[in-house]
Structures are given as structure tokens and as C-alpha cells.
C-alpha positions in Angstrom: 26.2 20.0 9.3 23.4 22.5 8.9 24.7 26.1 9.4 22.3 28.0 11.6 22.5 31.6 12.8 22.6 32.3 16.5 19.2 32.8 18.1 18.9 33.6 21.8 15.4 32.6 22.9 12.2 31.2 21.6 10.8 34.6 21.1 12.8 34.7 17.8 13.2 30.9 17.4 10.5 30.0 14.8 11.9 26.7 13.6 13.9 23.7 14.7 16.0 21.2 12.7 15.7 17.4 13.2 18.9 15.5 12.5 17.3 12.2 11.8 19.4 9.4 13.4 22.6 11.0 14.8 25.7 9.3 13.5 23.9 7.3 10.8 23.1 10.1 8.4 25.0 8.3 5.7 22.6 5.3 6.0 19.4 7.3 6.0 18.5 6.1 2.5 18.7 2.5 3.6 17.0 3.0 6.9 14.1 4.7 5.2 13.2 1.5 3.3 12.1 -0.6 6.3 10.5 2.5 7.9 8.5 3.2 4.7 7.5 -0.5 4.4 6.3 -0.5 8.0 4.3 2.6 7.5 2.6 1.1 4.4 1.9 -2.1 6.3 0.4 0.1 9.2 -1.9 2.0 6.8 -3.0 -1.1 4.9 -3.3 -3.4 7.9 -5.2 -1.0 10.2 -7.4 0.3 7.4 -8.4 -3.3 6.4 -9.1 -4.1 10.0 -11.4 -1.1 10.3 -13.1 -2.0 7.0 -13.7 -5.7 8.1 -15.1 -4.7 11.5 -17.4 -2.0 9.9 -18.6 -4.4 7.1 -19.5 -7.3 9.4 -22.3 -6.7 11.9 -21.2 -9.8 13.9 -18.0 -8.0 14.8 -19.8 -5.0 16.4 -18.9 -6.4 19.9 -17.0 -4.6 22.7 -13.7 -6.5 21.9 -13.7 -5.3 18.3 -14.8 -1.8 19.1 -11.7 -1.5 21.4 -9.7 -3.0 18.5 -11.1 -0.3 16.2 -10.0 2.3 18.7 -6.5 0.8 18.8 -6.3 0.8 14.9 -7.3 4.5 14.8 -4.7 5.4 17.4 -2.0 3.4 15.5 -2.9 5.2 12.3 -2.7 8.6 13.9 0.5 7.9 15.8 2.4 6.6 12.8 1.1 9.4 10.5 2.2 12.0 13.0 5.9 11.0 12.7 6.7 8.8 9.6 6.0 11.3 6.8 8.4 13.8 8.4 11.0 11.1 9.0 10.9 10.1 5.3 11.2 13.7 4.4 14.4 13.9 6.4 15.8 10.6 5.1 15.0 11.2 1.4 15.0 15.0 0.8 17.1 16.3 3.9 14.0 18.3 4.8 15.1 18.8 8.4 13.3 22.1 9.2 10.2 22.0 11.3 8.4 25.0 12.8 8.3 25.3 16.5 4.4 25.0 16.6 4.5 22.0 14.3 7.2 20.4 16.5 5.1 21.0 19.7 2.0 19.6 17.9 3.9 16.5 16.8 5.2 16.0 20.4 1.7 16.4 21.8 0.2 13.8 19.3 3.0 11.3 19.8 2.9 11.3 23.6 -0.9 11.7 24.0 -1.6 8.8 21.6 0.9 6.7 23.5 -1.1 7.3 26.7 -4.3 6.5 24.8 -2.9 3.3 23.4 -2.0 2.2 26.9 -5.5 3.0 28.1 -7.1 1.0 25.3 -4.9 -2.0 26.2 -6.2 -1.8 29.8 -9.8 -1.7 28.4 -9.1 -4.7 26.2 -7.7 -6.6 29.3 -10.9 -5.7 31.2 -13.0 -6.9 28.2 -11.2 -10.3 28.3 -11.8 -10.5 32.1 -15.6 -10.0 31.6 -15.8 -12.3 28.6 -14.1 -15.2 30.5 -15.1 -14.6 34.1 -18.7 -13.3 33.4 -19.6 -14.6 30.0 -23.4 -14.6 30.5 -23.3 -10.9 31.5 -20.7 -9.8 28.9 -23.0 -7.8 26.7 -25.0 -6.4 29.6 -21.9 -5.1 31.3 -20.0 -3.8 28.3 -22.9 -2.1 26.6 -22.4 0.5 23.8 -22.6 3.5 26.2 -20.1 1.8 28.6 -17.7 1.2 25.7 -18.1 4.8 24.6 -17.6 6.1 28.1 -14.3 4.0 28.4 -13.1 5.4 25.1 -13.9 9.0 26.2 -12.2 8.5 29.6 -9.1 7.2 27.8 -9.1 10.3 25.6 -9.6 12.7 28.5 -6.8 11.1 30.5 -4.4 11.6 27.7 -5.4 15.2 27.2 -5.2 15.9 30.9 -1.7 14.5 31.2 -0.2 15.8 28.0 -1.6 19.4 27.9 0.4 20.6 30.9 3.6 19.0 29.5 3.2 20.7 26.1 2.4 24.0 27.8 5.6 23.8 29.9 7.8 23.1 26.9 6.1 25.9 24.9 7.0 28.5 27.6 10.6 27.4 27.9 13.3 29.6 26.5 15.2 27.6 23.8 18.7 28.4 22.7 20.6 28.0 19.5 21.7 26.0 17.7 18.1 24.8 17.2 19.1 21.3 16.3 17.1 18.4 17.8 19.2 15.2 17.8 16.2 13.0 16.9 14.1 11.9 14.0 10.9 13.5 15.5 10.2 16.0 18.3 10.6 13.8 21.3 10.1 15.6 24.6 13.6 14.9 26.1 15.4 15.8 22.9 13.6 19.1 22.7 14.3 19.9 26.4 18.0 19.7 25.8 17.7 23.0 23.8 16.4 24.9 26.9 18.5 27.8 28.2 16.9 27.6 31.6 16.4 24.8 34.1 14.0 22.2 32.7 14.0 19.9 35.7 10.3 20.4 36.4 9.3 19.5 32.9 11.7 16.5 33.0 10.3 15.3 36.4 6.7 15.8 35.3 7.3 13.8 32.1 9.0 11.0 34.0 6.2 11.0 36.7 3.4 10.8 34.1 5.2 8.1 32.1 5.8 6.0 35.3 2.3 6.5 36.6 0.6 5.6 33.3 2.9 2.6 32.7 2.7 1.3 36.3 -1.0 2.0 36.8 -2.1 0.4 33.5 0.3 -2.5 34.0 -1.1 -3.1 37.4 -4.7 -3.1 36.2 -3.8 -5.5 33.3 -1.9 -7.8 35.7 -5.0 -7.8 38.0 -7.3 -8.6 35.1 -5.1 -11.5 34.0 -4.7 -12.8 37.6 -8.5 -13.0 37.8 -8.7 -14.6 34.4 -6.0 -17.2 35.4 -7.9 -18.0 38.6 -11.2 -18.5 36.6 -9.5 -20.6 33.9 -7.6 -22.9 36.4 -10.9 -23.6 38.1 -12.2 -25.2 34.9 -12.2 -29.0 35.1 -11.5 -29.7 31.4 -7.9 -29.1 30.1 -9.4 -28.4 26.7 -11.7 -25.8 28.1 -8.8 -24.1 29.9 -6.8 -23.9 26.7 -9.7 -22.6 24.7 -10.6 -19.9 27.3 -7.0 -18.7 27.8 -6.2 -18.8 24.0 -8.6 -15.9 23.5 -6.1 -13.7 25.3 -3.1 -14.6 23.1 -3.5 -11.7 20.7 -3.8 -9.2 23.5 -0.7 -10.5 25.3 1.3 -10.2 22.1 0.2 -6.6 21.5 1.0 -5.7 25.1 4.5 -7.1 24.9 5.1 -5.2 21.6 3.9 -2.0 23.2 5.3 -2.0 26.7 8.7 -3.7 26.4 10.2 -1.3 23.7 8.4 1.6 25.4 9.9 1.1 28.8 13.4 0.3 27.3 13.3 3.5 25.3 12.1 5.7 28.2 14.5 4.5 30.9 17.6 4.1 28.6 17.2 7.7 27.4 17.2 9.0 31.0 19.6 6.8 32.9 22.0 5.4 30.2 23.7 8.6 28.9 26.7 6.5 27.8 24.5 4.7 25.2 25.2 5.9 21.6 22.6 8.5 20.5 21.7 6.5 17.4 20.7 3.5 19.6 18.5 5.7 21.7 16.8 7.2 18.7 16.3 3.8 16.9 14.7 2.4 20.1 12.3 5.3 20.2 11.5 5.0 16.5 11.0 1.2 16.8 8.7 1.8 19.8 6.4 4.0 17.7 6.6 2.1 14.3 6.6 -1.6 15.1 3.5 -2.0 17.3 1.2 -0.2 14.8 2.5 -2.3 11.9 2.2 -5.7 13.8 -1.0 -5.1 15.8 -3.3 -5.7 12.8 -1.2 -8.7 11.6 -1.4 -10.3 15.1 -5.2 -9.8 15.4 -5.8 -10.8 11.7 -3.8 -14.1 12.2 -4.7 -15.0 15.8 -8.3 -13.9 16.1 -10.7 -16.4 14.5 -13.6 -13.9 14.5 -11.6 -11.5 12.3 -10.7 -14.3 9.9 -14.3 -15.5 9.8 -15.5 -11.9 9.4 -13.3 -11.3 6.4 -14.5 -14.6 4.8 -18.1 -13.6 5.5 -17.6 -10.2 3.9 -16.1 -11.8 0.9 -18.7 -14.6 0.5 -21.5 -12.1 1.0 -20.9 -10.7 -2.4 -19.2 -13.7 -4.0 -21.2 -15.0 -7.0 -22.4 -18.5 -7.0 -20.5 -21.3 -8.8 -21.8 -20.3 -12.2 -22.6 -16.6 -11.5 -21.6 -14.0 -13.9 -20.5 -11.2 -11.6 -21.0 -9.4 -8.3 -24.5 -9.3 -6.9 -25.7 -12.4 -8.9 -26.0 -15.5 -6.7 -27.3 -18.9 -7.4 -30.0 -20.4 -5.3 -29.1 -24.0 -5.4 -29.9 -26.2 -8.3 -32.1 -23.7 -10.1 -32.0 -20.0 -11.1 -35.0 -17.9 -10.6 -36.3 -14.8 -12.4 -34.8 -11.8 -10.6 -37.0 -8.9 -9.5 -37.2 -6.4 -12.3 -36.2 -8.8 -15.0 -39.4 -8.1 -16.9 -38.3 -4.6 -17.5 -35.4 -5.7 -19.7 -37.4 -8.6 -21.2 -34.9 -11.3 -20.2 -34.7 -13.8 -17.4 -32.6 -16.8 -16.4 -33.7 -20.2 -17.4 -34.9 -21.9 -14.2 -34.3 -25.4 -15.8 -30.5 -24.8 -16.3 -28.4 -25.4 -13.2 -25.3 -23.4 -12.5 -22.3 -25.5 -13.4 -19.2 -23.6 -14.4 -18.6 -21.8 -17.7 -21.0 -24.1 -19.7 -23.8 -22.9 -17.4 -22.9 -19.3 -18.1 -23.3 -19.9 -21.8 -26.7 -21.5 -21.3 -28.1 -19.1 -18.8 -30.7 -17.8 -21.3 -33.1 -19.6 -23.6 -32.3 -19.4 -27.2 -33.9 -16.3 -28.7 -34.7 -15.5 -32.3 -33.5 -12.3 -33.9 -36.9 -10.8 -33.6 -36.9 -11.5 -29.9 -33.5 -9.9 -29.5 -34.1 -6.6 -31.2 -36.6 -5.1 -28.7 -34.4 -6.2 -25.9 -31.2 -4.4 -27.0 -31.3 -2.0 -24.2 -31.5 -3.2 -20.6 -33.1 -0.1 -18.9 -34.1 -0.9 -15.4 -33.5 0.5 -11.9 -32.9 -2.9 -10.5 -29.1 -3.5 -10.4 -29.2 -7.3 -10.5 -31.6 -7.4 -13.4 -29.7 -4.8 -15.3 -26.4 -6.6 -14.8 -28.0 -9.9 -15.9 -29.3 -8.2 -19.0 -26.0 -6.6 -20.0 -24.0 -9.8 -19.3 -26.2 -11.9 -21.6 -26.7 -9.3 -24.4 -25.1 -10.5 -27.7 -22.3 -8.5 -29.2 -23.0 -5.8 -31.8 -19.5 -4.7 -32.7 -18.5 -1.9 -32.1 -21.6 -0.8 -30.3 -21.5 -3.4 -27.5 -19.5 -3.4 -24.4 -17.7 -5.6 -21.8 -18.3 -5.8 -18.1 -15.3 -5.8 -15.8 -16.1 -7.4 -12.4 -13.0 -6.1 -10.5 -11.2 -8.6 -8.3 -13.2 -11.9 -8.3 -14.1 -13.0 -4.8 -13.0 -9.7 -3.2 -16.0 -7.6 -4.3 -16.8 -7.0 -0.6 -13.8 -4.7 -0.2 -14.3 -2.0 -2.9 -13.5 0.9 -0.5 -10.3 -0.7 0.9 -9.0 -1.8 -2.5 -9.9 1.5 -4.1 -8.1 3.4 -1.4 -4.9 1.4 -1.9 -4.9 1.7 -5.6 -5.8 5.4 -5.4 -3.0 6.0 -3.0 -0.6 4.2 -5.3 -1.9 6.2 -8.3 -1.4 9.5 -6.6 2.1 8.6 -5.5 2.8 7.5 -9.1 1.6 10.8 -10.6 3.3 13.0 -8.0 6.6 11.0 -8.0 6.9 10.7 -11.8 5.6 14.3 -12.2 8.3 15.6 -9.9 11.0 13.6 -11.7 9.9 15.0 -15.1 9.7 18.5 -13.7 13.1 18.4 -12.1 14.7 16.9 -15.2 13.0 19.5 -17.4 14.0 22.5 -15.3 17.5 21.6 -14.3 20.0 21.9 -17.1 22.5 19.7 -15.3 20.2 16.7 -15.7 20.3 16.5 -19.5 22.7 13.6 -19.7 21.7 10.3 -21.3 20.7 8.4 -18.1 18.3 11.2 -17.1 16.8 11.3 -20.6 16.1 7.5 -20.3 14.7 8.1 -16.8 12.3 10.8 -18.2 11.2 8.2 -20.8 10.6 5.7 -18.0 8.5 8.2 -16.0 6.3 9.1 -19.1 5.7 5.3 -19.7 4.8 4.8 -16.1 2.3 7.6 -16.1 0.7 6.4 -19.3 0.6 2.8 -18.1 -1.2 3.5 -14.8 -3.5 6.2 -16.2 -4.8 3.6 -18.8 -6.1 1.4 -16.0 -6.3 3.0 -12.6 -9.1 5.6 -13.2 -11.3 2.7 -14.6 -10.4 0.6 -11.6 -11.5 3.3 -9.2 -14.8 3.8 -11.0 -15.4 0.0 -10.6 -14.6 0.1 -6.9 -16.3 3.3 -5.9 -19.0 4.0 -8.6 -19.8 0.4 -9.6 -19.2 1.6 -13.2 -18.3 -1.9 -14.6 -19.1 -1.3 -18.3 -16.3 -0.5 -20.8 -16.9 0.0 -24.5 -15.9 -2.5 -27.0 -13.3 -0.3 -28.7 -12.3 1.3 -25.4 -11.5 -2.2 -24.0 -9.1 -3.0 -26.9 -7.5 0.5 -26.7 -6.8 -0.1 -23.0 -5.4 -3.6 -23.8 -3.1 -2.1 -26.5 -1.9 0.7 -24.1 -1.2 -1.7 -21.2 0.7 -4.3 -23.1 2.6 -1.9 -25.4 3.7 0.2 -22.4 5.0 -2.9 -20.7 7.1 -3.7 -23.8 8.3 0.0 -23.9 9.3 -0.1 -20.2 11.4 -3.3 -20.8 13.1 -1.6 -23.7 13.9 1.5 -21.7 15.4 -0.6 -18.9 17.6 -2.3 -21.5 18.7 1.1 -22.8 19.5 2.2 -19.2 21.7 -1.0 -18.8 23.5 0.0 -22.0 23.9 3.5 -20.6 25.5 2.1 -17.4 27.8 -0.1 -19.5 29.1 2.9 -21.6 29.4 5.2 -18.5 31.6 2.7 -16.6 33.4 0.9 -19.4 33.9 3.8 -21.7 33.6 6.9 -19.5 35.7 9.2 -21.8 33.5 8.4 -24.8 30.2 8.5 -22.9 28.8 11.7 -24.3 30.1 10.9 -27.8 28.5 7.5 -28.0 25.2 8.4 -26.3 24.6 11.7 -28.0 21.1 13.2 -28.4 20.6 11.7 -31.9 21.5 8.2 -30.6 19.2 8.6 -27.6 16.3 9.6 -30.0 17.1 6.6 -32.2 17.0 4.3 -29.3 13.7 5.7 -28.1 12.2 5.4 -31.6 13.4 1.8 -31.9 11.8 0.9 -28.6 8.5 2.4 -29.7 8.6 0.7 -33.1 9.3 -2.7 -31.4 6.3 -2.3 -29.1 4.1 -1.4 -32.1 5.3 -4.4 -34.1 4.5 -6.7 -31.2 1.1 -5.2 -30.2 -0.5 -4.2 -33.5 -0.8 -7.9 -34.8 -1.9 -9.1 -31.3 -4.6 -6.4 -31.1 -5.7 -7.2 -34.6 -6.0 -10.9 -33.8 -8.0 -10.2 -30.7 -10.4 -7.7 -32.3 -11.1 -10.1 -35.2 -12.2 -12.9 -32.9 -16.0 -13.4 -32.7 -17.4 -12.9 -29.2 -20.7 -14.7 -28.4 -20.3 -15.9 -24.9 -20.7 -14.0 -21.6 -19.6 -10.3 -21.8 -18.2 -10.5 -18.3 -14.4 -10.1 -18.0 -13.2 -11.5 -14.6 -10.6 -8.8 -14.2 -10.0 -5.2 -13.3 -8.9 -4.1 -16.8 -9.0 -5.6 -20.3 -6.2 -8.0 -19.9 -5.5 -10.0 -23.0 -6.0 -13.6 -21.7 -9.1 -12.6 -19.7 -10.8 -11.2 -22.9 -9.9 -13.9 -25.3 -11.5 -16.5 -23.1 -14.9 -15.0 -24.1 -14.3 -15.7 -27.8 -16.4 -18.3 -29.6 -13.5 -19.2 -32.0 -10.3 -21.0 -31.0 -8.2 -18.4 -29.1 -5.0 -20.5 -29.2 -3.2 -18.6 -32.0 -3.7 -15.4 -30.0 -2.5 -17.0 -26.8 0.6 -18.6 -28.5 1.5 -15.3 -30.1 1.1 -13.5 -26.8 3.3 -16.0 -24.8 5.9 -16.2 -27.6 6.1 -12.4 -28.0 6.3 -11.7 -24.3 8.9 -14.5 -23.8 11.0 -13.2 -26.7 10.9 -9.5 -25.5 11.6 -10.4 -21.9 14.2 -13.1 -22.7 16.0 -10.9 -25.2 16.0 -7.8 -23.0 17.1 -9.8 -19.9 19.9 -11.4 -21.9 21.3 -8.1 -23.1 21.0 -6.6 -19.6 22.9 -9.6 -18.2 25.6 -9.2 -20.8 25.8 -5.5 -20.0 26.3 -6.2 -16.3 28.7 -9.0 -17.0 30.9 -6.6 -18.9 30.5 -4.0 -16.2 31.5 -6.5 -13.5 34.5 -7.6 -15.6 35.6 -3.9 -15.9 35.3 -2.9 -12.2 36.5 -6.0 -10.5 40.0 -5.7 -9.0 40.0 -1.9 -9.1 40.1 0.4 -6.1 37.0 2.3 -7.2 35.1 -1.0 -7.8 32.4 -0.3 -5.2 31.9 3.3 -6.2 31.6 2.4 -9.9 29.2 -0.4 -9.3 27.1 1.6 -6.8 26.0 3.9 -9.7 24.0 0.9 -11.0 22.1 0.4 -7.7 18.9 2.3 -8.8 18.8 0.5 -12.1 19.1 -3.0 -10.5 16.3 -2.1 -8.0 14.0 -1.0 -10.8 14.9 -4.1 -12.8 13.9 -6.4 -9.9 10.7 -4.4 -9.3 9.7 -4.8 -12.9 10.8 -8.3 -14.1 10.1 -10.4 -11.0 6.4 -9.6 -10.6 6.0 -9.5 -14.3 7.3 -12.9 -15.0 5.4 -14.4 -12.0 2.2 -12.8 -13.2 2.5 -13.8 -16.9 3.3 -17.5 -16.2 0.9 -17.8 -13.3 -1.9 -16.7 -15.6 -0.8 -18.9 -18.5 0.1 -22.1 -16.6 -1.0 -21.7 -12.9 -4.4 -23.3 -13.2 -4.3 -24.1 -9.5 -3.9 -20.4 -8.5 -7.1 -18.7 -7.4 -8.6 -16.1 -9.8 -8.3 -13.2 -7.4 -4.6 -14.0 -6.7 -4.0 -13.9 -10.5 -5.8 -10.6 -10.9 -4.0 -9.0 -7.9 -0.7 -10.2 -9.2 -1.4 -8.6 -12.6 -2.5 -5.3 -10.9 0.5 -5.2 -8.7 2.8 -5.8 -11.7 1.4 -2.7 -13.3 1.0 -0.4 -10.3 3.8 -1.2 -7.9 6.9 -0.6 -10.1 5.4 2.7 -11.5 4.9 3.9 -7.9 8.3 2.9 -6.5 10.5 3.8 -9.5 10.6 7.6 -8.8 11.0 6.9 -5.1 14.0 4.6 -5.8 15.6 7.1 -8.1 14.9 10.0 -5.6 16.5 8.0 -2.7 19.5 6.7 -4.5 20.4 9.3 -7.1 22.2 12.3 -5.6 21.8 14.5 -8.6 18.0 14.2 -8.5 17.9 14.8 -4.7 20.0 17.9 -5.0 17.9 19.2 -8.0 14.7 18.6 -5.9 16.2 20.6 -3.0 17.2 23.4 -5.3 13.7 23.5 -6.7 12.0 23.4 -3.3 14.1 25.7 -1.3 15.2 29.2 -2.3 18.1 29.1 0.2 21.0 26.7 -0.1 21.1 23.7 2.3 24.7 22.6 3.2 25.1 19.1 4.1 
């Protein structure tokens, strides 16, 4: 329990403490995983929905404007509670100032009222679209849609401002512990020293009024829709008309059913366990925002079509060489501005696969090439065409990275996702390194290996993500010849290093469990340094020959690399010479490293299992391996899938292969510090000691 001094009223009560989920504090780390996943889905799904609607002019209709409002409300509602919940679950950061608590309460309840209002507006939209289709756009004009959105906002403000004002002026007594995972109105009211019946009644009245009134309007809209649909003579027409309401009905069920259950169970079922009440309230606020974009993305044909149109708008033609260059049927025409760089596409060569790319330009003599070495033009398409076809002049030439093939229409969304992951990686691994460096109690072998893992993760993502973001946001697709091979070397050598460190951590767990009395003697500092040096030497022995083979290949084809970074297989495809030796060496080396490391890890865990089975402390001993097993799965599963999908998955689309490779490099590096922070008690306690000057007693 948290020990708090006695405080009589809110005049001296400056902060409250949230308990999380009462009675389930020992499961907070596990409960946080689905909560965090739902929050990430909410952010990604609703952001993608907003990007698609904004990018496609055909989706600028009333229905999708209301859907955009719903997405914004879901983002704000989730963000107002989930980060604080995760802070409680992961770092025991239970304290929240009184003003922050009231602000959170206001946002949660106000945006719940707003979401209900938007669902009414969407029901009205469906009524007009089905019952008055010819007058749809004349009834729901842009000013009317804006007025409906404003009315929804003002109603929420008018209902919630008095409620927050009442709570703010109540006298709150100690202990200032709120038995909830966020500042829910009824949970805060329980701290009141005086009679809070008025606030309780007002809250219940507003909730009942909003829920009943909005449900009544929605029911009326659907009754009129049902009458109009049943009057249609064709059964097929009835199904088609009513199927347009399917997404809205699903979203309403997701919002109102858990909401009503949560509200009335909290007030009238006092015998219900507190953790059930809190979980119901959390589910009510977390599940609808996560599932709403999925429902609309799957069930709404216009959203699917809009996403495809946004992709195809920037997708290159069958033989195109990058974003912005599209074929025009059987022939290619001279692009505007091509005369500035002195080159143009051959109009007699049709676009047909990779052979067409190698024949896009007429054969030029050396004299013709020299004055054209620099493609200086303000026209993007012409400049890109020039650069893509310019012959290599090692080491003064460069490659062009196209990003994610077929997904060039979503640079902002993709850039935002990768940037968020990069920031989490830097912050998470930086905190782990800082804590291990500052806390003398974390100088044991496992934390030394964890520090190595954090450094490798930071180097790995820093070698690719900044360039990715410049491609997405600044259209800076060029990368120097030597810079490309340096990036390739860093990416592949750090993956080998990470596999070696994971093997070392498995050995550490074996020694700690099977030989606990000799743990420090076996894994002393000299041994740890030797293990680290051996891992580095192995990575160099693997990557130096591979990089040498790749740099010595002649490159005379297109300079365009269909990837987000200089991935080995994507680069060697541009070589004029036979790249099979390089490919075989890469596959053999990767398979040897992964196979050998996984075999040794399996042997380590086999011996651990043999040691702990049958003992009373079996679960406790094996639970110390939980973090390492999670990190192993995060690293090896996507890695193996990515490597063999790229080598042998000829039927897998190019953008799927690229995204798999990118996730393999960014996802483990982002989640590793989170996994160790959640599951490792020593790191959590060290973080708390570093963050708080006062001691928190659990």
C-alpha cells in the first residue's frame, strides 16, 4: 500500500493516487500488454483513417466527415487515459495532481458525450442517404455538417462543465486514494467529506438523458430507414441499402452496450468486485476506439476503394522506376523538363518489367554521357528519371531508395509510425543505459549484456530510420554509393551482434539457475568482455567478406533500390554480374549464425528446464527467463520470416517484403526496453529511484 499523510480538505490536497485495478495489482504487468496493444491499434487505425479521408477527395462527403470527427474523438479519449494507465502498470507512477485529475475526468466524460452525439449524426446521415438520396448533398452541406459538429461539442461542454465545477468545489478527505485506473467521476466522489448526492444525481441524470435521448433519435432514424428499405420491391436492393448501415450498427453496439453496463453496475451493483467494475470502465473507453477504424476499414467499401486509389495514384506503371514516374500505355513520352538534363525516355520501348527498365534510354556514347553527368532541373519527374538512368561512376555515384513500393501515397502516416517507434527506441534504450550506468546494484552480468543489447538496438535503428524519415517527409531519396554500403554493413552486422548477445544472455540464465553459487565467478568482468569481443569479431568475419563481394560487383542497371534502406538482396539485384555467389554467402551465413545461436539457446533452456523441473521453486526460477524468452521471440520470428520470404517468397508482394524487413529491424528494438522494464523488478525499482526523490513503498 502507498503510505499517505492525513490531509483534511482539498485546500491542502494537491494530489491523488490512482490504484490501477484494485485487487489485481500483481497482474498489472500482464494487463498492460493488451492495453498497450489496443492503444497502438487506436493510434495507427484512426490516424490511417484520417490520412485516407484527407488524401482522397472522393471521401470528402458528410458520412466520412462524421467518421473523421469520430476518429479524432477516439484519439483524444484514448490518449487522455492510456498513457497514465501504462505509467501506473509499468512504473507504479500512481500520483496525479488534483487539477490534472479533474482535467482527465472532464476529457473522458465530455468526449464520451461527444462520441454519442457523433453517432446520432451518423444515424441521421444514413437516414438522409437512404430515404432522400437525391437531396443528400443539398441537405447535408458543409455548413450543416460543421454546425452539427459544433452543436455536438457545445452540448458536451454544457453538460460536463457544471459537473467538473461541482467536483472541484467538494471537500476531499484523506487518504487520497482513487480505486480506479483513471479519474472516473464516481470513484473521485467517494473521497468527498461532505454530501455528494447532488453531483451523483446530476451525473446520473446527464448520463441517462444523453444515452436515452441519443438512443431514441438513433432508433427513430433506423425505423424510418427500415420503413423505406422494406418498401423497395427488389430483395437485392433492400440488402444493398441496409448493408450501408452495418458499420454504424457495429460501432453503436461497441459504444453503448459496455457504456451502459459500466455505468449502471457501478451505481446499483455494489456487491460486484471492484476490479470487475474498473475493467468494465476501461474496456468501455479502450475497445471502441481500437475497433472503430477496423470496422469501417473492413466493412466500408468506399474506405477500401479510397485507400487503393491513394496507393495507385502514386504507384509507378508496370515498368516504372520509382514514385512519380508512370507509364502511359504502350509508349513512354518525353517528360516535361527532360531537355534540361539532356535525357529522355525512348518512346519506342514499351514498359515490360525489369528488361524495360534496362532499355529505357537509347544507347549513348561516352561523349554523349559526359555533358549529362549532372541532372539539374526543377522538374521532379525529369530529375528522378535522369538520376535513375545515370551510369555509375564509383564512388561518386549514388543509389535511389524508393521507400515502400506501392505505398508511396502514405508518406506522412508511415513516417509518423516509424518516427514514433524510433523515439520510443531512443528513449527506452537510453533510459535502460542510464539506469544501468547510474545504479551500482545493476552491474551484474545480465545487466551488462542488457546494456550491450540496448547499444546495438540504438545503432541499428539509427543507421536506417533517419534516412527513412527523410524519404517519407523530405523526398530525399538519394543515398551515396559508399553511404549505401556503410548502411548495409551496419544493418547486417548489428543483427548478427544482437543474435550473439541473445545467446550470451541465454548462457547467463543457464549459469544463474544451474550454478548459482559460481555465477559471479564464472561470468566475471573479464569473461563478459571476452564474450562481447567474440560477438563483435564474429559479426566482422561474416560481414566484411559480404560487403567486399557486394562493393566489387559492377552496377550498370537502374540505380533504383526498391526498398527503404540498402538491404543486401535489393542492392545486388542491380548488378550486371552474376550475384549468386553473394546471395549464397548471405543465405549460408545468416542460416549458420541463426541456426547455431538458436541451437545453443535451445540447449541452454533444455538444461535449465532439466534443473528446475520437480523443484518447489521451479516456477520462480524459470520466471527469471521470461524477459529473455519474450525478446528471443520478438527477434527471431520476424527475422526468419523476413529473410526466407525475401529469398524464396516470390509470390509475396514487394511492399509486404519491405514492411516485413522494416518491422524486423524496428519492432524488437522498440519493444526490448519495454519488455525488460515491465518484467525486471530491479530495473523498475532503479527507474523509480532515479525519477523520485522520495521512496515509494509498495
